[in-house]
C-alpha positions in Angstrom: -10.7 -3.1 3.9 -12.9 -0.2 3.0 -10.0 1.5 1.5 -9.5 -0.7 -0.9 -13.4 -0.7 -1.5 -14.2 -4.5 0.4 -16.7 -5.0 2.5 -15.6 -7.9 4.5 -12.3 -10.3 4.9 -13.4 -13.1 3.3 -13.6 -10.8 0.1 -9.6 -9.7 0.4 -8.8 -13.5 0.8 -10.5 -14.1 -2.4 -8.8 -11.7 -3.9 -6.0 -12.3 -6.4 -2.1 -12.0 -5.1 -1.2 -8.4 -3.6 0.0 -7.3 -6.1 -3.2 -6.4 -8.3 -3.5 -4.1 -5.1 -0.8 -2.0 -6.6 -0.6 0.2 -9.6 2.3 -1.2 -11.9 4.5 1.7 -10.7 3.7 1.4 -6.8 4.4 -2.3 -7.4 7.8 -1.6 -9.0 8.5 0.6 -5.8 7.4 -1.9 -3.3 9.8 -4.1 -5.0 12.5 -2.1 -4.3 11.5 -1.2 -1.0 11.4 -4.7 0.1 14.9 -5.5 -1.1 16.3 -2.6 0.6 14.7 -4.1 3.9 15.9 -7.3 3.2 19.6 -5.9 3.1 19.2 -4.4 6.1 18.7 -0.8 4.9 16.7 1.5 6.9 13.2 1.9 5.9 11.8 5.3 4.6 9.9 7.5 6.9 7.0 8.1 4.4 5.9 6.4 1.2 3.3 7.5 -1.1 1.5 4.5 -2.5 -0.8 4.4 -5.7 -3.6 1.6 -5.0 -6.6 0.3 -7.2 -9.5 0.0 -5.6 -12.2 -2.9 -6.0 -14.3 -0.7 -7.9 -11.4 0.4 -10.3 -10.8 4.0 -8.6 -6.9 4.9 -8.1 -6.4 6.0 -4.7 -3.2 8.0 -3.3 -2.0 6.9 -0.3 0.4 8.3 2.4 2.3 5.8 4.6 4.2 7.0 7.4 6.6 4.5 9.4 6.1 4.7 13.1 8.5 3.2 16.0 8.5 -0.7 15.0 9.1 -2.5 12.3 5.1 -3.1 11.7 3.6 0.1 12.4 2.3 2.4 9.8 0.0 5.2 9.6 -2.0 5.3 6.7 -3.8 8.9 5.1 -5.2 8.9 1.8 -6.2 12.9 1.4 -8.6 13.8 -1.4 -6.6 16.5 -2.4 -4.4 13.6 -4.1 -7.3 11.9 -5.6 
């Protein structure tokens, strides 16, 4: 939650759909990745995602996939911001 600038889960739940967390380009990339997964294609080992925090600040995230389908490690180095 903190990475998005929210203080608690209730604030996040009140937020509009997940696409509003992404920049338009990152959301389009997400949709492409989702379609590939639905077709059974392997998931990428790392993905760069740009998000928009509640305060409007743009953050650049690096997501690394783990061993399972639900395991991800997230980093947001300041050098990318």
